[in-house]
Structures are given as structure tokens and as C-alpha cells.
N, C-alpha and C positions, 0 to 999 in steps of 0.2 A: 577538596582534599588533594594535597600534593603527591606526586609519584613517590617521593622519598618517604613520606609518612605511611603511605599504603604498603610499600615494599618492607619497611622496617617494623611496623606495628600491626597493621590490619592483616596482611598476608600470613605472618607466622601464627597469629591468633586464629584465623580461619582454618589454617592447616591443622593446628592442634585440636580444634573443635571437631573437624571432620574425621580425624583419626579416632577420637573418643567415640563419636557417633558410629563409625564403622566397627569399632571394638564391641560396642553394645549390641549392634545388630547381629554380628557373627556369633556372639555368645548365645543370643536368643534363638537364632535360626538353626545353628549347628547343635544346639543343646549341649554346649560344653560343660562338663562337670564343674561345680563350684570350687572344689578343692584343687582343680587343675588350673583354671583361669577364671577368676570372678569377674562379673560384669561391672562396668563403672558404676551402675546404680547400686549394686551391692556394696562396693567399696565406699560410696558416699553414705550408705546406711550404716556401715560399721563406724565411720568417722563420727556420725551423729550419736550412735550408741555410746561411744567412748568419749563423747565430748567433754565430760567432767574430769576425765583422767588425762587426756592427751596434752593439755597445756603444761602439766608438770613434766611429763616425759619430754616434750618438745623443748622446754626451758633447760633441762638438764643437758641435752645434746648440744643446744645452742651455746650454753655456758662453757662446756668442754671445748667446743670448736673455737670460740673466740679467745678463750684463755690460752689454748695451744697456739693459735695464730699470732696472738700478741707476743707470746714468749719466743716464737720463731722470728718475729721481726726484731725483738729486743736483742737477740743473740746473732741472728744471721747477718743483719746489715753491718753492725760493727766488726764482726768477724771477716766479712768480705773486704771491708776497708783495710783491715790489718793485712790480709792476704795480698791485696793490690800493692800496698806500700812496703811490704817486706818479702824479699825474694826467698828468704829462709822459710817463711811460713807457706809461701806459694809452692815450694818444693817439697814441703813435709805435710802440712795439714790438708792441703787440697787433695792430694792422692788418697789420703785416709778417708776423706769425706766421700770420695767417688766410690771407694771400696765398701764403706758403710752403707751407702745408698743402695747398693746392690743386694743387701741383705733384706729379705722379705720382712716387713713390719709385723706381719702376723706371727712370725717366729719370735719377735722381740716382745710383743705385748704380754705374753704370760710371765716373762721375767719381771716386768713392772709390778704385776700383781704380787709376786713374791717379795719384791723389794719394798713397795709402798703401800700394799694392801688393795682392797677392793673399792676404795673411795674414788673421788673424782680425779685425784692427782695422777693415777695411773692412766686414765683416759686422756687427760690433758697432755701427758708426756708423749703418748702415741700420736696424738694430733700434732704436737710440736715436731716430732721426728719426721712425719710425712711432709709437713709444710716447710720445714727448715731448708732442705737442699735447693729447691728452685729459687728461694730468696737469695741465698748466698751466691749461686751461679749467676743469676741475672744482674744482681748488684755488682759483682766483680766484672761482668761483661760490659756493663754500662760505664763503669769507672775507667775501663781500658779502651773505651770506644771513642774517646776524645781525639780529634784529628791531631796528628803529630805537629802540624804547622802551627796550630793554635797554642799547643804547649810550648813550642819553641819561642813563639812570640811573647808569651807570658814570662818566660825565663829571661828574654832580652830586656823586658820591662822591669826585670828584677823583682817580680812578684814572689812573695814568700810561698812556701808549699801550702801553708794554711789558706792563703788567699786564692791560690790556684784551685784548691779543693772547694772552697766556699763559692767562688764565682764562676768556675768553669766545670770541674769534673762532676761535682755532685748534681748541679742543675742538669748537665748533659746526660747523667745517668738516671735521672728520674723516670723517663719513659721505660727504660729497661727494668728499673725497680718495680714500677707498677705492673709491668708484664709478669714478673715473678710473683707479685702479690695476688694477681688475679688467679694464677694457677694455684698458688699456695692456699688461698681461702677455700677453694673447692676441695683440695686434697685434705684440708684440716677437718672437714665434715666427714670425709671417708675415714680419716684416722680415729676420730671420736667414736664412730660406729664400730670400727674394728676393736677398739678397746672395750666397748659394751658387749660385743659378741664374746669376747674371751671371758669376761667376768663382770657382771653388773646386776643390780636389781631395779634399775630404772633407766630411762632413756629410750629414744626411738630404736636404737639397735637392739636393745633388750626386748622391746615389743615385737620386733620382727623375728627374733630368735624364738620367743615363746609362742607366738602365734603360728609360726611355721611348724613347730613341734606338735602343735594341736590341730594341724591342718586347717587353720583359720586363715586362709590366704587373703580374705577380704581385708582383714586387719593389717596383714603383712604388706599388701599393696598400698593400703591407706597410709601406713607409716612411711613407706618409700616415697609416696607422693608428697608428704610433708618434708621429707628430707630433700626432695628435688626443689620444693619451694624455698627452703632455707638456703640451699646452695645458689640458686639463681638469685635470690634476694641479696645475699652477701656479695656475690660477684658483681651485681649492678651497683651495690654500694661502693665497692672499691673503684669500679669504673667512673662513678660519679665523682668520687674524691680525686681521681686522676684528672678529670676535666676541670675541677676547681683549682688544683695545684699546678697543673701543666696545661694551661689554656693554649699555649702555642702548639702543643702536639695535636689538640683537636682541630685547630685551624689548618695544620698541615694535612691532616687526613681529609678534611673537607675540600 
């Protein structure tokens, strides 16, 4: 086994397993009340008991997350391109986005319930709002990060703005874009859960809210564990896509 494999995969796995084992031992030895901190064994038991219902709640949250994330990409990347190429938009839209980003999304989520109801759309919109800003910022940063000398060379060669964008600016911006996407996909999970907290009758956020109100911390922790797996899985998926689309970036890191 190479040192890189051990450091990247084996060591984190052993660390997590050790922390879970320590958690279990402390709960048993210190006799911590179940309602305060459930042992990992109890959390696993709750997941088994809810095994027939969890897939539906998991799918609802995953759907809201992916839909909000996809909408953030569809709106965020084109808007960032327009901001970079238009000084007027850069001076008007960008400051508005910064101000809007400072508003807590928990305060906005109830308004979506009033406007579009308790369906999935309100949760998708919250996930979209949370994931939208990092995509816009990182895309704009990447498009502006092209070396000035290279841009001047393309102008000397009389390349059109379209060809400069296609051959130089967008490929150079891809690493920044994927950095924003990796942040946005995890934030989209948080956004979907926030929407479910505010008003929903299904989803992992709904389960956490209901189980907490009934002091069923085992189910609450189990739902949070599933959310963590979803977030990690989606992050790894975006990172894998980055390696496929930007192989030169992976080579540089190595």
C-alpha cells in the first residue's frame, strides 16, 4: 500500500471509525441519557426501524438539492459571464448580489411558502438561493483570472471575442468554476433542509424537525448522518467531474 493511498483513504477511515467507537464507549460508560446524546448503536437501530420510510424522505431531499443546484448553475454561470463582459452589469448587478447574499436565507424561506406553497418548489428555490452566489463569484473570478499578456496576444492575432472566450477565458475559468460548484453543492443540501424546516411534510429536514420535537434524537442523528453521506457523495461526484473535464488541473496538483 502506497503512502498516498494510506494518507488519503485508510487514515481518514480509521479516524472516523475510531471516533465512532469512542462515542459508543463514552455513551455506555458515562450513561449519557438517550435524549441528550444517542449512542451510534441506537442511531443504527433507528435507521433500521425506519428503513421502509427513509428512502422516500431521502429522495425528496436529494431531488430538491439537485434541482436547486441545477437551477443555480443554469442562472449563475450565464449571469457571471454577462457581468464580466458588461461593465454596467458589473457596477449594478454585482453589488446587489452581494447585498442579497448577506440576507439570511432562513428569513427568506417563509416568503417562498407564501408565494409558491408547501410543495417542492419552495425548497428548490431556497437551495437555489444558497448555491447561487458561490457559482457566480467563482465563475466571474475565473473569467477575470486570464493573464493580461495572453489576452493581448489573442487581440494581436485578431481573435474574435467569441474565440477568446471559447479557447482562452472559459477553459481557464473551469478550475474556478468547479471550486464554486463544490462549495455550492454542499450548500444546496443545507438550503433544501432549511426549506424543509420552515414548512414540509416529507424530507430529511422534516424528519429531523419532527424527531427533535418528540425527543427522538436517535432518528434525528440518523437523518443527519444520511445528509452527511449525501453531501459527501455529491461533493465527490463534482470533484470526479472536475477531474474528467479538467485533467490538466489534476496533473498540476499532483
